RODRENPA-240512 format. One record per residue (C-alpha): residue number from 1; residue in one letter; z, x, y. Coordinates in steps of 0.05 Angstrom, whole numbers, plus 32768, in hexadecimal, padded with zeros to 4 digits. Layout:
BEGIN
> NUM,a,Z,X,Y
...
This chain:
BEGIN
> 1,x,7FFD,8001,7FFE
> 2,x,7FEC,8020,803C
> 3,x,8021,8010,8078
> 4,x,8035,8027,80C1
> 5,x,8063,8059,80A9
> 6,x,8038,8075,807F
> 7,x,7FFC,807C,80A7
> 8,x,7FEC,80BB,80D9
> 9,x,7FCE,809A,8113
> 10,x,7FD9,80CF,815A
> 11,x,8008,80AE,8188
> 12,x,7FD3,809C,81BB
> 13,x,7FCF,80C2,81FC
> 14,x,7FDE,80B5,824C
> 15,x,7FC8,806E,8268
> 16,x,7F80,806E,8284
> 17,x,7F82,802B,829F
> 18,x,7FA8,800C,82E9
> 19,x,7FF3,8013,82D7
> 20,x,8000,7FD9,82F8
> 21,x,7FDF,7FAB,82C7
> 22,x,7FE2,7FC6,8285
> 23,x,7FCA,7F92,824F
> 24,x,7FF0,7F5E,822B
> 25,x,7FD0,7F74,81EB
> 26,x,7FA7,7FA9,81E6
> 27,x,7F59,7FA6,81D2
> 28,x,7F5C,7FAA,8186
> 29,x,7F98,7F8F,816D
> 30,x,7F92,7F48,8183
> 31,x,7F8A,7F3C,8134
> 32,x,7FCB,7F59,812A
> 33,x,7FEB,7F31,8162
> 34,x,7FD3,7EEC,814C
> 35,x,7FE9,7EF9,80FC
> 36,x,802F,7F14,810C
> 37,x,8032,7ED4,8143
> 38,x,802B,7EA3,810A
> 39,x,806A,7EC1,80EB
> 40,x,808D,7EA9,8125
> 41,x,8077,7E64,8115
> 42,x,8087,7E69,80D3
> 43,x,80D3,7E81,80CC
> 44,x,80DD,7E41,8107
> 45,x,80CF,7E10,80D3
> 46,x,8114,7E1E,80A5
> 47,x,8135,7E3A,80E2
> 48,x,8130,7DF2,80F5
> 49,x,8135,7DC2,80C0
> 50,x,8174,7DDC,80B5
> 51,x,8188,7DA9,80ED
> 52,x,8167,7D6F,80BE
> 53,x,818D,7D8F,807B
> 54,x,81CA,7D8D,809E
> 55,x,81CA,7D43,80AC
> 56,x,81A2,7D36,8066
> 57,x,81D9,7D63,8036
> 58,x,8211,7D37,805E
> 59,x,81F9,7CF9,803C
> 60,x,81D9,7D0B,8003
> 61,x,8216,7D3B,7FE4
> 62,x,824B,7D13,8017
> 63,x,8268,7D4C,8038
> 64,x,828E,7D59,807B
> 65,x,8277,7D76,80AB
> 66,x,8297,7DB6,80A6
> 67,x,8273,7DBC,8066
> 68,x,822C,7DA1,8079
> 69,x,823E,7DE9,80A6
> 70,x,8236,7E0B,806A
> 71,x,81EF,7E06,8072
> 72,x,81EB,7E31,80A9
> 73,x,8218,7E67,8096
> 74,x,81F0,7E75,8055
> 75,x,81B2,7E72,8081
> 76,x,81CE,7E9D,80AF
> 77,x,81EC,7ED0,807E
> 78,x,81AD,7EE0,805D
> 79,x,8197,7EF7,80A9
> 80,x,81D1,7F24,80AF
> 81,x,81D3,7F3C,8066
> 82,x,818B,7F54,805E
> 83,x,8181,7F6C,80A9
> 84,x,8191,7FAE,8098
> 85,x,816E,7FB9,8057
> 86,x,8131,7F9D,807B
> 87,x,812E,7FDC,80B1
> 88,x,8144,800C,8079
> 89,x,8101,7FEE,8053
> 90,x,80DB,7FFA,8090
> 91,x,80F0,803D,80AE
> 92,x,80D4,804D,806A
> 93,x,809A,802D,805D
> 94,x,8081,8005,80A0
> 95,x,807F,7FCD,80B5
> 96,x,804F,7FA8,808A
> 97,x,8088,7FB6,804D
> 98,x,80B1,7F8B,8079
> 99,x,8081,7F51,807D
> 100,x,806C,7F52,8036
> 101,x,80BA,7F49,8017
> 102,x,80C7,7F1A,8059
> 103,x,8097,7EEB,8034
> 104,x,809F,7EF8,7FEF
> 105,x,80E5,7EE3,7FF6
> 106,x,80D9,7EAB,8028
> 107,x,80AB,7E8C,7FF3
> 108,x,80D8,7E8E,7FC1
> 109,x,8112,7E73,7FE7
> 110,x,80E8,7E3D,7FF9
> 111,x,80E2,7E2B,7FAA
> 112,x,8120,7E2D,7F8D
> 113,x,812B,7DE9,7FB3
> 114,x,8108,7DCA,7F7D
> 115,x,8136,7DE3,7F46
> 116,x,816F,7DD7,7F7E
> 117,x,8161,7D94,7F7F
> 118,x,8158,7D84,7F3F
> 119,x,8197,7D9B,7F28
> 120,x,81BA,7D80,7F64
> 121,x,81D8,7DB3,7F76
> 122,x,81FC,7DC7,7FC2
> 123,x,8205,7E0E,7FB2
> 124,x,81BD,7E1B,7F93
> 125,x,81A8,7E00,7FD1
> 126,x,81D3,7E34,7FFA
> 127,x,81B8,7E6C,7FCC
> 128,x,8170,7E57,7FD4
> 129,x,8183,7E53,802D
> 130,x,819B,7E93,8024
> 131,x,815C,7EB3,7FFE
> 132,x,812D,7E8D,802E
> 133,x,815A,7EAC,8069
> 134,x,8158,7EEC,804F
> 135,x,8111,7EF3,804F
> 136,x,8107,7ED7,8098
> 137,x,813D,7F10,80A2
> 138,x,8104,7F44,8093
> 139,x,80D3,7F26,80BA
> 140,x,80F3,7F1F,80F7
> 141,x,810E,7F6F,80F0
> 142,x,80CD,7F75,80EB
> 143,x,80AA,7F45,811B
> 144,x,80C6,7F4E,8154
> 145,x,80C9,7F9C,8160
> 146,x,8089,7F9E,814D
> 147,x,8060,7F68,8179
> 148,x,808D,7F8A,81AA
> 149,x,806F,7FCD,819E
> 150,x,8031,7FB3,8192
> 151,x,801E,7FBF,81E2
> 152,x,8036,7FD4,8218
> 153,x,8078,7FDC,822A
> 154,x,8077,7FBE,8277
> 155,x,8057,7F83,8250
> 156,x,808B,7F7C,820F
> 157,x,80BA,7F3E,8224
> 158,x,807D,7F20,8239
> 159,x,8053,7F2C,81FA
> 160,x,8098,7F17,81D3
> 161,x,809B,7EDF,81F4
> 162,x,8059,7ECC,81E4
> 163,x,8068,7ECB,819F
> 164,x,80A7,7EB2,819D
> 165,x,8087,7E70,81C1
> 166,x,8062,7E61,8181
> 167,x,80A9,7E63,815F
> 168,x,80C2,7E19,817C
> 169,x,807C,7E02,8164
> 170,x,8099,7E13,811C
> 171,x,80E0,7DF2,8122
> 172,x,80B4,7DBC,8146
> 173,x,8092,7DAE,8101
> 174,x,80C7,7DB5,80DF
> 175,x,80F9,7D83,80FC
> 176,x,80C4,7D54,80FC
> 177,x,80B3,7D63,80B1
> 178,x,80F7,7D57,80A3
> 179,x,8100,7D17,80C8
> 180,x,80C6,7CFA,80AE
> 181,x,80C2,7D17,8062
> 182,x,8113,7D1F,805D
> 183,x,8138,7CED,8078
> 184,x,8131,7CA7,805D
> 185,x,8146,7C81,808E
> 186,x,8179,7C5E,8068
> 187,x,81BF,7C6B,807A
> 188,x,81ED,7C39,8048
> 189,x,8225,7C06,8067
> 190,x,8264,7C0B,803F
> 191,x,8261,7BCF,8025
> 192,x,821C,7BE7,800B
> 193,x,823C,7C28,7FF8
> 194,x,825E,7C00,7FD3
> 195,x,822D,7BD7,7FAD
> 196,x,8212,7C0C,7F95
> 197,x,8252,7C31,7F79
> 198,x,8267,7BE6,7F53
> 199,x,821B,7BED,7F33
> 200,x,8224,7C3C,7F25
> 201,x,81E1,7C4B,7F48
> 202,x,8205,7C6D,7F7F
> 203,x,8201,7CB6,7F67
> 204,x,81B0,7CA9,7F53
> 205,x,81A6,7C93,7F9F
> 206,x,81CF,7CD9,7FB8
> 207,x,819C,7CFB,7F84
> 208,x,8159,7CDA,7F9E
> 209,x,8178,7CF3,7FE9
> 210,x,817B,7D36,7FD0
> 211,x,812E,7D36,7FA8
> 212,x,811B,7D25,7FF3
> 213,x,811C,7D6D,800D
> 214,x,80F3,7D89,7FCE
> 215,x,80AB,7D7A,7FE7
> 216,x,80AD,7D97,8028
> 217,x,80CE,7DDD,801E
> 218,x,809C,7DE6,7FD8
> 219,x,8061,7DD7,8011
> 220,x,807E,7E12,803A
> 221,x,8085,7E3F,7FF8
> 222,x,803A,7E3D,7FEF
> 223,x,802D,7E42,8032
> 224,x,804F,7E84,8039
> 225,x,8038,7E97,7FF5
> 226,x,7FF6,7E98,8015
> 227,x,8013,7EBD,8053
> 228,x,8024,7EF2,801D
> 229,x,7FE7,7EFF,8005
> 230,x,7FBF,7EFE,8042
> 231,x,7FEC,7F32,8061
> 232,x,7FEA,7F59,8020
> 233,x,7F9D,7F65,8032
> 234,x,7FA8,7F73,807C
> 235,x,7FAC,7FBB,8091
> 236,x,7FE5,7FCB,80C7
> 237,x,7FD2,7FFD,80F7
> 238,x,8015,8030,8109
> 239,x,8034,8016,8143
> 240,x,802D,8065,8168
> 241,x,805F,8054,81A2
> 242,x,80A0,804B,8177
> 243,x,808A,8087,8146
> 244,x,807B,80B9,817D
> 245,x,80B9,80EF,8178
> 246,x,80A7,8121,81AD
> 247,x,80C7,8104,81DB
> 248,x,811B,80FC,81DB
> 249,x,8133,80B6,81D3
> 250,x,815E,80C6,8212
> 251,x,816B,80FD,823A
> 252,x,81A4,8109,8205
> 253,x,8176,8114,81D2
> 254,x,8196,80D6,81AA
> 255,x,816F,80CD,8163
> 256,x,81A9,80B7,8129
> 257,x,81BE,8075,8127
> 258,x,8201,8086,8140
> 259,x,81E7,8086,817C
> 260,x,81D4,8048,817E
> 261,x,8228,803D,818F
> 262,x,8220,8061,81CE
> 263,x,81E4,802B,81EB
> 264,x,8211,7FFA,820D
> 265,x,81CA,7FD3,821D
> 266,x,81C6,7FC9,81CB
> 267,x,820E,7FC1,81BE
> 268,x,820C,7F87,81F4
> 269,x,81C4,7F69,81D2
> 270,x,81DD,7F64,8193
> 271,x,821D,7F3E,81B3
> 272,x,81F9,7F16,81D7
> 273,x,81C0,7F06,8196
> 274,x,8201,7EF4,8175
> 275,x,8221,7EBC,81AB
> 276,x,81D1,7EA5,81BB
> 277,x,81B8,7E93,8173
> 278,x,81FE,7E73,815E
> 279,x,81F6,7E4B,819F
> 280,x,81B6,7E39,8193
> 281,x,81C6,7E22,813F
> 282,x,81F9,7E06,8159
> 283,x,81E2,7DDF,818F
> 284,x,81A9,7DBE,815D
> 285,x,81D3,7DBC,8115
> 286,x,81FD,7D7C,812D
> 287,x,81D3,7D61,816B
> 288,x,81BA,7D30,8134
> 289,x,81FE,7D1D,8124
> 290,x,820E,7D1F,8167
> 291,x,81E1,7CE9,8177
> 292,x,81FB,7CBA,8145
> 293,x,823D,7CC7,8155
> 294,x,8234,7CB2,819F
> 295,x,81F1,7C8F,81A5
> 296,x,81EE,7C74,8166
> 297,x,81AA,7C7A,8157
> 298,x,818C,7C79,811D
> 299,x,818B,7CC2,80EC
> 300,x,8137,7CBB,80F6
> 301,x,8142,7CB2,8148
> 302,x,816F,7CED,8147
> 303,x,813F,7D12,8122
> 304,x,8106,7D03,815A
> 305,x,8132,7D14,8188
> 306,x,8148,7D5E,816D
> 307,x,80F7,7D65,816B
> 308,x,80EF,7D4C,81B9
> 309,x,812A,7D87,81C6
> 310,x,8101,7DBE,819F
> 311,x,80C1,7DA5,81CC
> 312,x,80EE,7DB3,81FE
> 313,x,80F7,7DF9,81E0
> 314,x,80B6,7E0C,81D8
> 315,x,809F,7DF3,821D
> 316,x,80D3,7E1D,823A
> 317,x,80B0,7E58,820F
> 318,x,8073,7E55,8239
> 319,x,808F,7E4A,8279
> 320,x,80BA,7E85,826A
> 321,x,8088,7EAC,825A
> 322,x,8059,7E98,8293
> 323,x,8097,7E9B,82C8
> 324,x,80A5,7EED,82B3
> 325,x,8066,7EF7,82D2
> 326,x,808E,7EEC,8317
> 327,x,80D4,7EF3,8306
> 328,x,80FC,7F2F,82DC
> 329,x,8109,7F13,8299
> 330,x,8158,7F1B,829D
> 331,x,8153,7EF5,82E9
> 332,x,813A,7EC2,82C0
> 333,x,8171,7EBE,8283
> 334,x,81A6,7EC2,82BF
> 335,x,8194,7E81,82D1
> 336,x,8183,7E61,828C
> 337,x,81C6,7E79,827A
> 338,x,81EC,7E5A,82A6
> 339,x,81C5,7E1B,82AC
> 340,x,81D0,7E17,8264
> 341,x,8220,7E1D,826B
> 342,x,8224,7DE8,829E
> 343,x,81F6,7DC0,826A
> 344,x,821D,7DC8,822A
> 345,x,825A,7DB6,8253
> 346,x,823B,7D71,8263
> 347,x,8234,7D64,8217
> 348,x,8281,7D71,8212
> 349,x,8295,7D49,824E
> 350,x,825F,7D19,8252
> 351,x,8258,7D03,8202
> 352,x,8222,7CCE,81FA
> 353,x,81D8,7CC8,8219
> 354,x,81EF,7CF9,824F
> 355,x,820D,7D2B,8228
> 356,x,81D6,7D1E,81F6
> 357,x,819C,7D38,822D
> 358,x,81BD,7D69,8245
> 359,x,81BE,7D85,8206
> 360,x,8179,7D78,81F8
> 361,x,8161,7D91,823E
> 362,x,8189,7DD2,822A
> 363,x,815C,7DE2,81F4
> 364,x,812A,7DF9,8234
> 365,x,8154,7E27,8247
> 366,x,8166,7E45,820C
> 367,x,811C,7E59,8206
> 368,x,8118,7EA5,821C
> 369,x,8154,7EBE,8207
> 370,x,814F,7ED6,81C5
> 371,x,8108,7F03,81C9
> 372,x,8133,7F17,820E
> 373,x,8162,7F34,81EF
> 374,x,8143,7F48,81B5
> 375,x,8114,7F76,81E9
> 376,x,8155,7F87,821F
> 377,x,8174,7FA0,81E5
> 378,x,8143,7FCE,81C7
> 379,x,8124,7FF0,8207
> 380,x,812C,803F,81FD
> 381,x,8145,8045,81B0
> 382,x,8103,806F,819B
> 383,x,8100,8076,814A
> 384,x,814C,804D,8141
> 385,x,8126,800D,815D
> 386,x,8113,7FF3,8115
> 387,x,8168,8001,8106
> 388,x,816E,7FE1,8149
> 389,x,814C,7FA9,8140
> 390,x,816D,7F93,80F8
> 391,x,81B2,7FA0,8122
> 392,x,819D,7F61,8150
> 393,x,8180,7F37,8123
> 394,x,81C8,7F43,80F7
> 395,x,81DC,7F22,8138
> 396,x,81BF,7EE7,811F
> 397,x,81F5,7EDC,80EF
> 398,x,8212,7EB4,812E
> 399,x,81F2,7E7E,8119
> 400,x,822B,7E74,80D7
> 401,x,8262,7E8B,8107
> 402,x,8253,7E5E,813E
> 403,x,8241,7E28,8115
> 404,x,827C,7E24,80E7
> 405,x,82A3,7E2B,8122
> 406,x,828F,7DEC,8147
> 407,x,8295,7DCD,80FD
> 408,x,82E3,7DDF,8107
> 409,x,82E4,7DC9,8145
> 410,x,82CD,7D83,813A
> 411,x,82F9,7D81,80F1
> 412,x,8337,7D8D,8124
> 413,x,8329,7D54,815B
> 414,x,8307,7D27,8128
> 415,x,82C7,7D23,8159
> 416,x,8283,7D4E,8171
> 417,x,828A,7D4F,81B3
> 418,x,82B9,7D84,81BA
> 419,x,82A0,7DB4,8190
> 420,x,8268,7DC0,81C2
> 421,x,829E,7DEA,81DD
> 422,x,827D,7E27,81BD
> 423,x,823B,7E23,81D5
> 424,x,8256,7E21,821C
> 425,x,8285,7E66,820D
> 426,x,8249,7E84,81F0
> 427,x,8219,7E72,8233
> 428,x,825A,7E90,8256
> 429,x,8258,7ED3,8230
> 430,x,8207,7ED1,8237
> 431,x,8213,7EC7,8288
> 432,x,823B,7EFC,8280
> 433,x,8206,7F29,8261
> 434,x,81CB,7F22,8283
> 435,x,8204,7F35,82C8
> 436,x,8214,7F73,829D
> 437,x,81CE,7F8B,8282
> 438,x,81B3,7F8C,82C4
> 439,x,81E4,7FBB,82DA
> 440,x,81D3,7FEC,829E
> 441,x,81A0,8029,82AA
> 442,x,817D,8034,8270
> 443,x,8140,8071,827B
> 444,x,8105,805F,826B
> 445,x,80E5,80A7,826B
> 446,x,80DC,80AF,821F
> 447,x,80EA,8071,820C
> 448,x,80C3,804E,81D0
> 449,x,80A1,8014,81DC
> 450,x,80D0,7FE5,81F9
> 451,x,80F3,7FF9,823B
> 452,x,8106,7FC9,8277
> 453,x,80D0,7F9D,8287
> 454,x,80CD,7F9B,82DD
């Protein structure tokens, strides 16, 4: 297999074109950009189908909200555990190896939904979700830095935001597929449940509800397997910018993994990504139960409103990518973090339609956070880029931790609105992070593909 690590392309010489207007994607690399961007769409599907699974498993396995939070815990644990192995694999064999292993695990995990449903075991579903997320950990560890380094450092944030803009399209597809094909629309009253129990038909009804999750995941398994074949026959050149070893990483010559512990912009980015992903996943995971509890919408209607939130998220990605032509990314993110702090507070203080609309709108302002934090954390790290990128991907475990924390708050208060204090605190931290990051000076000389985008 010919991979980026084994290719022998020379590092490019000094740019000859106008330095003020570098191309978003260099000539000849648009195909690679498009193919890799497809992955951002694909991994958005299972990420947000989880929000439907939480509600469905609460019904079919009769789970508490805290127990249902294990869906996100198992999923994001897969990200956490496999991120470093993914980085080590790609450091040895290149980005293409990460794409291939990631797609293989992704496809396998989706396929395992079938036997898990047949034996009707919640623990097997959690195992399948862990394997899916393990695959996504490889894909994200590869795709984010690969896209960022595919062109000029000055356009890295714009390029990654553009690629990430296709992620919410996958998220929307996942929630729509879940709402249409997983939700049956049958919500039993206590009297109907008692009648089914009396007829000894309640267990069969619950199993039928469990089986509804199989079809979307089998389709996704086939699609990802076909993508695996496509990546296998595609040649990926070396990302020459990262492979430059002739320039120091920093004026002090940091070039070992331990050097990352002396890079405050990287450490802050890891903490910020933990907080952001936790806020995003927690907000969406409990959005359908929030709507059902405070607006009394049926589950399908609540699912469609979650889809609307993801549409707002996707719109925010495209709008933010355009705004960053005129506004520095971190200035924009500071504004977005402050806005979401206020919107999440409304979800706590005004439960009902006011809070629901506020939480829906907050999705728009989440949009630029993940790619912007990612780029800011990796700037100037040279040969340590893959390892640092994997550490930032590991911080996605915030989606598991903060979602479970929201479940604990809900269980202790017996109502859902106070749980949104957790995203509030996360956005407060993100606002402070934006201010701190802008005060840090990261030398641009000798950086290798990820530098501040001004």
